[in-house]
C-alpha positions as CSV (number, residue, x, y, z in Angstrom):
1,X,82.6,76.1,81.5
2,X,79.0,77.3,81.1
3,X,79.8,79.1,77.9
4,X,81.5,76.0,76.5
5,X,78.4,73.9,77.2
6,X,76.1,76.3,75.5
7,X,78.2,76.5,72.3
8,X,78.4,72.7,72.2
9,X,74.6,72.3,72.7
10,X,73.8,74.8,70.0
11,X,76.2,73.1,67.5
12,X,74.7,69.7,68.2
13,X,71.2,70.9,67.9
14,X,72.0,72.4,64.5
15,X,72.9,68.9,63.2
16,X,69.8,67.3,64.8
17,X,71.7,65.7,67.6
18,X,69.8,67.5,70.3
19,X,66.2,68.6,70.5
20,X,65.8,72.2,69.5
21,X,64.3,75.3,71.0
22,X,62.5,74.9,74.4
23,X,63.9,71.4,75.3
24,X,67.5,72.4,74.5
25,X,67.1,75.7,76.4
26,X,65.8,73.8,79.4
27,X,68.8,71.5,79.3
28,X,71.2,74.4,79.0
29,X,69.5,76.1,81.9
30,X,69.6,73.0,84.1
31,X,73.3,72.5,83.3
32,X,74.0,76.1,84.2
33,X,72.2,75.7,87.5
34,X,74.2,72.6,88.4
35,X,77.4,74.3,87.5
36,X,76.5,77.2,89.7
37,X,75.9,74.9,92.6
38,X,79.2,73.1,92.0
39,X,81.1,76.5,91.8
40,X,79.6,77.7,95.0
41,X,80.2,74.5,97.0
42,X,83.8,74.3,95.7
43,X,84.5,77.8,96.8
44,X,82.9,77.2,100.2
45,X,85.1,74.1,100.7
46,X,88.2,76.0,99.6
47,X,87.3,78.6,102.2
48,X,87.1,75.9,104.9
49,X,90.7,74.8,103.9
50,X,91.8,78.4,104.2
51,X,90.1,78.6,107.6
52,X,92.2,75.6,108.8
53,X,95.3,77.6,107.9
54,X,94.7,79.6,111.1
55,X,95.7,76.5,113.1
56,X,98.8,76.2,111.0
57,X,99.9,79.8,111.6
58,X,99.3,79.2,115.3
59,X,101.5,76.1,115.4
60,X,104.3,77.7,113.3
61,X,104.4,80.8,115.5
62,X,104.3,78.9,118.7
63,X,107.0,76.5,117.7
64,X,109.4,79.2,116.6
65,X,109.0,81.2,119.8
66,X,109.6,80.5,123.5
67,X,107.3,78.3,125.6
68,X,106.5,81.1,128.1
69,X,104.5,82.8,125.3
70,X,102.7,79.9,123.8
71,X,99.3,80.8,125.2
72,X,99.7,84.4,124.0
73,X,100.5,83.2,120.5
74,X,97.4,81.0,120.4
75,X,95.3,83.9,121.9
76,X,96.3,86.2,119.1
77,X,95.5,83.6,116.5
78,X,92.1,83.1,117.9
79,X,91.6,86.8,118.0
80,X,92.6,87.1,114.4
81,X,89.7,85.0,113.4
82,X,87.1,86.1,115.9
83,X,87.8,89.9,115.9
84,X,88.8,89.8,112.2
85,X,85.6,88.0,111.1
86,X,83.4,90.5,112.9
87,X,85.3,93.5,111.7
88,X,85.2,92.2,108.1
89,X,81.5,91.5,108.4
90,X,80.8,95.0,109.9
91,X,82.7,97.1,107.4
92,X,85.5,95.2,105.7
93,X,83.5,93.3,103.2
94,X,81.5,96.4,102.2
95,X,84.6,98.5,101.8
96,X,86.3,95.7,99.8
97,X,83.5,94.6,97.5
98,X,80.8,97.3,97.8
99,X,79.9,99.0,94.6
100,X,79.0,102.7,94.1
101,X,82.5,104.2,94.0
102,X,86.0,103.5,92.5
103,X,87.6,104.7,95.7
104,X,85.9,102.7,98.4
105,X,82.9,100.4,98.7
106,X,79.9,102.0,100.2
107,X,77.3,99.2,100.6
108,X,77.0,95.6,101.9
109,X,78.0,96.6,105.4
110,X,76.9,93.9,107.9
111,X,76.0,91.9,104.8
112,X,73.1,94.2,104.1
113,X,71.2,93.4,100.9
114,X,72.1,89.7,101.0
115,X,68.6,88.5,101.9
116,X,68.6,84.9,102.8
117,X,72.0,84.3,101.2
118,X,70.6,82.3,98.3
119,X,72.5,82.5,95.0
120,X,71.4,82.7,91.4
121,X,74.6,82.3,89.5
122,X,78.4,81.9,89.8
123,X,79.9,82.9,93.2
124,X,76.9,84.6,94.7
125,X,75.0,84.8,97.9
126,X,77.0,84.3,101.1
127,X,79.8,82.4,99.2
128,X,82.0,85.4,98.5
129,X,81.8,86.7,102.0
130,X,82.8,83.3,103.5
131,X,85.7,82.9,101.1
132,X,87.0,86.5,101.5
133,X,86.7,86.7,105.3
134,X,89.2,83.9,105.8
135,X,91.6,85.7,103.5
136,X,91.3,88.8,105.7
137,X,92.1,86.7,108.8
138,X,95.2,85.4,107.0
139,X,96.4,88.9,106.2
140,X,96.2,90.0,109.8
141,X,97.6,86.9,111.4
142,X,100.8,87.2,109.4
143,X,101.8,90.1,111.7
144,X,101.3,88.0,114.9
145,X,104.5,86.1,114.6
146,X,106.6,89.1,113.9
147,X,105.3,90.8,117.0
148,X,105.7,87.8,119.2
149,X,107.0,87.9,122.8
150,X,106.6,91.6,123.6
151,X,103.2,92.9,122.4
152,X,100.3,93.9,124.7
153,X,97.2,92.0,123.8
154,X,95.0,95.1,123.9
155,X,97.1,96.9,121.3
156,X,97.2,93.7,119.2
157,X,93.4,93.5,119.3
158,X,93.0,97.1,118.1
159,X,95.5,96.4,115.3
160,X,93.6,93.2,114.2
161,X,90.3,95.0,114.1
162,X,91.7,98.0,112.1
163,X,93.4,95.7,109.7
164,X,90.3,93.7,108.9
165,X,87.9,96.6,109.1
166,X,89.7,99.1,106.9
167,X,93.4,98.7,106.0
168,X,93.3,95.4,104.2
169,X,89.8,95.9,102.6
170,X,91.0,99.1,101.0
171,X,93.8,97.1,99.2
172,X,91.2,94.5,98.1
173,X,88.8,97.0,96.8
174,X,91.4,98.8,94.8
175,X,92.5,95.7,92.9
176,X,89.9,92.9,93.2
177,X,86.8,94.9,94.1
178,X,86.4,97.0,91.0
179,X,88.3,100.0,92.6
180,X,90.4,102.7,91.1
181,X,93.5,100.4,90.6
182,X,91.6,97.4,89.1
183,X,92.7,98.3,85.5
184,X,96.1,99.6,86.4
185,X,98.6,98.8,83.7
186,X,101.0,99.8,80.9
187,X,99.9,99.3,77.3
188,X,98.1,95.9,77.0
189,X,99.5,94.7,80.4
190,X,97.3,94.8,83.4
191,X,98.2,94.1,87.0
192,X,97.7,90.4,87.9
193,X,97.7,88.8,91.4
194,X,95.5,85.7,91.1
195,X,95.3,84.6,94.8
196,X,97.2,87.4,96.6
197,X,101.0,87.2,96.8
198,X,100.9,91.0,97.2
199,X,97.2,91.8,98.0
200,X,97.1,89.3,100.9
201,X,100.6,88.2,101.8
202,X,102.7,91.3,101.2
203,X,100.0,93.4,102.8
204,X,100.3,91.3,105.9
205,X,104.1,91.3,105.6
206,X,104.3,95.1,105.5
207,X,102.0,95.3,108.6
208,X,104.3,92.8,110.3
209,X,107.3,95.0,109.4
210,X,105.8,98.1,111.0
211,X,104.7,96.1,114.1
212,X,108.2,94.8,114.6
213,X,109.8,98.2,113.9
214,X,107.7,100.1,116.4
215,X,108.0,97.4,119.1
216,X,111.7,97.1,118.8
217,X,113.7,93.9,119.4
218,X,113.0,91.4,122.2
219,X,115.2,91.7,125.3
220,X,118.4,89.8,124.7
221,X,118.1,89.6,121.0
222,X,121.2,91.7,120.4
223,X,124.5,91.8,122.3
224,X,126.3,95.0,123.4
225,X,127.9,95.3,120.0
226,X,124.6,95.1,118.2
227,X,125.1,91.6,116.9
228,X,122.0,89.4,116.7
229,X,121.7,86.4,119.0
230,X,119.7,83.3,118.1
231,X,116.7,82.8,120.3
232,X,115.6,79.3,119.4
233,X,111.9,78.3,119.4
234,X,110.8,75.8,121.9
235,X,109.1,73.1,119.7
236,X,110.2,72.4,116.1
237,X,107.6,69.7,115.9
238,X,104.9,72.3,116.2
239,X,106.5,74.3,113.4
240,X,106.7,71.4,111.0
241,X,103.2,70.2,111.7
242,X,102.0,73.8,111.3
243,X,103.7,74.1,107.9
244,X,102.0,71.0,106.6
245,X,98.6,72.3,107.8
246,X,99.4,75.6,105.9
247,X,100.5,73.6,102.8
248,X,97.2,71.6,103.0
249,X,95.2,74.8,103.4
250,X,96.9,76.4,100.5
251,X,95.2,74.0,98.2
252,X,92.1,76.0,99.1
253,X,93.8,79.3,99.0
254,X,95.1,79.1,95.5
255,X,92.8,76.8,93.6
256,X,89.8,78.3,95.3
257,X,90.7,81.7,94.0
258,X,89.5,80.5,90.5
259,X,86.0,81.0,92.1
260,X,84.7,78.2,89.9
261,X,84.9,74.4,89.7
262,X,86.8,74.0,86.4
263,X,90.1,72.8,84.9
264,X,92.1,75.7,86.3
265,X,91.6,74.3,89.8
266,X,93.7,71.3,89.3
267,X,96.5,73.2,87.5
268,X,96.6,75.7,90.4
269,X,96.8,72.7,92.8
270,X,99.8,71.2,90.9
271,X,101.7,74.5,90.7
272,X,101.0,75.1,94.4
273,X,102.4,71.7,95.3
274,X,105.6,72.0,93.2
275,X,106.4,75.6,94.2
276,X,106.3,74.7,97.9
277,X,108.5,71.6,97.4
278,X,111.0,73.7,95.4
279,X,111.0,76.4,98.0
280,X,111.8,73.9,100.8
281,X,114.6,72.3,98.8
282,X,116.1,75.6,97.8
283,X,116.0,77.0,101.4
284,X,117.5,73.8,102.8
285,X,120.3,73.7,100.3
286,X,121.1,77.4,100.8
287,X,121.4,77.0,104.6
288,X,123.3,73.7,104.3
289,X,125.8,75.5,102.1
290,X,126.2,78.3,104.6
291,X,126.2,76.3,107.9
292,X,126.8,72.7,107.0
293,X,123.5,71.6,108.6
294,X,120.0,70.7,107.4
295,X,118.2,73.7,109.1
296,X,114.7,72.4,109.8
297,X,113.2,75.8,110.7
298,X,114.6,77.5,107.6
299,X,113.5,74.6,105.4
300,X,110.0,75.1,106.9
301,X,110.1,78.8,106.0
302,X,111.4,77.8,102.6
303,X,108.2,75.7,102.0
304,X,106.1,78.7,103.0
305,X,108.2,81.0,100.8
306,X,107.5,78.7,97.8
307,X,103.8,78.8,98.6
308,X,103.7,82.6,98.8
309,X,105.8,82.8,95.6
310,X,103.3,80.9,93.5
311,X,100.2,82.5,94.9
312,X,100.1,85.3,92.4
313,X,100.8,83.1,89.3
314,X,99.4,79.8,90.4
315,X,96.8,79.6,87.5
316,X,99.0,81.3,84.9
317,X,102.3,79.3,85.2
318,X,103.5,76.0,83.9
319,X,104.8,73.4,86.4
320,X,108.3,74.3,85.3
321,X,107.6,78.0,86.0
322,X,106.2,77.1,89.4
323,X,109.3,75.2,90.3
324,X,111.6,78.0,89.3
325,X,109.5,80.6,91.1
326,X,109.2,78.6,94.3
327,X,113.0,77.8,94.3
328,X,113.9,81.4,93.9
329,X,111.5,82.3,96.7
330,X,113.2,79.7,98.9
331,X,116.6,81.3,98.4
332,X,115.3,84.8,98.9
333,X,113.8,84.0,102.2
334,X,117.1,82.9,103.7
335,X,118.9,86.0,102.8
336,X,116.0,88.2,103.7
337,X,115.8,86.8,107.3
338,X,119.5,87.4,107.7
339,X,119.2,90.9,106.4
340,X,116.4,91.9,108.8
341,X,118.3,90.4,111.7
342,X,121.3,92.6,110.7
343,X,119.3,95.8,110.6
344,X,117.7,95.1,114.0
345,X,114.2,94.2,112.9
346,X,113.4,91.4,115.2
347,X,111.0,89.1,113.5
348,X,110.9,85.8,115.6
349,X,109.2,83.7,112.8
350,X,110.5,85.4,109.6
351,X,107.0,86.7,108.7
352,X,108.2,89.8,107.1
353,X,110.5,87.8,104.8
354,X,108.2,84.9,104.0
355,X,105.1,87.0,103.3
356,X,106.3,90.6,102.6
357,X,109.5,90.2,100.7
358,X,108.7,86.9,99.0
359,X,105.2,88.1,98.2
360,X,106.9,90.9,96.2
361,X,108.9,88.3,94.3
362,X,105.9,86.1,93.6
363,X,104.0,89.1,92.1
364,X,107.0,90.1,90.0
365,X,107.4,86.5,88.8
366,X,104.1,87.0,86.8
367,X,106.0,89.3,84.6
368,X,108.6,86.6,83.9
369,X,106.9,83.2,83.9
370,X,103.2,83.7,83.2
371,X,102.1,81.7,80.2
372,X,98.4,81.3,80.3
373,X,95.7,84.0,80.3
374,X,94.7,85.2,83.8
375,X,91.8,82.9,84.4
376,X,90.1,85.2,86.9
377,X,90.4,88.5,85.0
378,X,90.4,87.1,81.5
379,X,93.6,88.9,80.6
380,X,96.6,87.9,78.5
381,X,99.4,88.7,80.9
382,X,102.2,86.6,79.3
383,X,105.5,86.9,81.0
384,X,108.8,88.0,79.5
385,X,110.0,84.4,79.0
386,X,106.7,83.4,77.2
387,X,106.5,86.1,74.6
388,X,105.4,89.1,76.7
389,X,107.2,92.4,76.9
390,X,108.7,94.3,79.8
391,X,105.3,96.1,80.3
392,X,103.9,93.3,82.4
393,X,106.9,93.2,84.7
394,X,106.7,97.0,85.2
395,X,103.0,96.8,85.8
396,X,103.5,94.2,88.5
397,X,106.1,96.4,90.2
398,X,103.8,99.4,90.2
399,X,101.1,97.3,92.0
400,X,103.7,96.1,94.5
401,X,104.8,99.6,95.3
402,X,101.2,100.9,95.7
403,X,100.2,98.2,98.2
404,X,103.5,98.6,100.2
405,X,103.1,102.3,100.4
406,X,99.4,102.1,101.6
407,X,100.0,99.4,104.2
408,X,103.3,100.9,105.5
409,X,101.8,104.3,106.0
410,X,98.5,103.3,107.5
411,X,99.9,100.7,109.9
412,X,102.8,103.0,110.7
413,X,100.3,105.6,111.8
414,X,98.3,103.0,113.8
415,X,101.3,101.6,115.6
416,X,102.8,105.0,116.4
417,X,99.4,105.9,118.0
418,X,99.4,102.6,120.0
419,X,102.9,103.2,121.1
420,X,102.2,106.7,122.2
421,X,99.2,105.5,124.2
422,X,101.4,102.9,125.9
423,X,99.3,100.1,124.3
424,X,101.9,98.4,122.2
425,X,104.7,96.9,124.3
426,X,104.6,95.1,127.6
427,X,106.9,96.2,130.5
428,X,110.4,94.6,130.6
429,X,109.6,92.5,133.7
430,X,106.5,91.0,132.0
431,X,108.4,90.2,128.8
432,X,111.1,88.4,130.8
433,X,108.6,86.5,132.8
434,X,106.6,85.6,129.7
435,X,103.3,86.9,128.4
436,X,101.2,83.9,129.2
437,X,101.0,84.8,132.9
438,X,101.0,88.6,132.6
439,X,98.6,88.9,129.7
440,X,96.4,85.8,130.2
441,X,96.7,84.7,133.9
442,X,98.2,81.3,133.4
443,X,101.2,79.5,131.9
444,X,100.6,77.9,128.6
445,X,102.0,74.6,129.8
446,X,101.2,74.8,133.5
447,X,103.4,76.5,136.0
448,X,105.5,73.4,136.8
449,X,106.3,72.8,133.1
450,X,107.0,76.4,132.0
451,X,110.6,76.7,130.7
452,X,112.6,78.5,128.0
């Protein structure tokens, strides 16, 4: 935007349409300053929308689980933001965006060097920290639902702190923070993940997978023959309201990742809207064909799957590409949820499928449906169906594997330590009674109303 204004001003001055030299330079400078303010204010507002997503996650998770654990679900979501923000402030942001080394950031800890937080250009001052800290909280809260109903709060707090202080920031630094994997690619293709289908969502999804694996299934989830039993959530209205809050917040998550107030923002908003709608329709149709019913919970997860699917390519796809990408994500999430149930990975809310598996699909979809240059990195990452070669798809797959390997290994080590220290799973009697009383001292709905 700034570059376009300068070129226009210079051309006009050459034909006598604008005053030359000092006057023109002053106008250009003033326009750049105004644009810088707009850019920073927009990214700040986008961060506020992403912050609100924490409420959406809480409602989705609470609605899809039993009432005796509702206070525990809400406690973990509060902890994700409170503990996560402090951990990211202390070390996470410095690791993610600190300079000095390709391997790990080594400055900006505790926001050192930021002075009074004023900015002198695009996306500077405190703006990047505010926007990135809410992304970090999103990455960690994804695991909360997968670990619902049987996790000790102390173990969960340790996980949340470690995720935001080190595990997730290392992923961010490697790809977004100028780290060693920033330019990974084959030929002219470079890895592209505009708003984080893999960097944020799959990272959270793989952490959720490790949490669910080391915890084991909830009591009563499987019968004596190993067949999964449905354990219905207690409030589908919570779930649906939560999905709409998340959908609303995603208009900050994706368009805000442009890090500027320009034309890409609206295109990202449109592709975000359409992909979510397509994901919901596709998941609903898939379950309807399988069961004969309009499954509300799976439709809700289909909407979220559409959102996760488009997060990587939101600025690089056409509306048609977004619809196809979101619809495929909606189908994938149905079969992924059924698959993990079958192999005894008990994920009460489908977080591993929605964020981990579908996040992979959304990242790969760049290699198929990307049409426009990557607005953030300034790269031409055209997909296979828009004149690109197979190199982009392979590059996307490499990035997916690297993130999965890092998060699976690091969180696997963390959860194994927590399990060995008896800090991971509550005793059976506490799980049966519900975590609200045993972990928090009171029933979420009051003793006389506790049920389920």
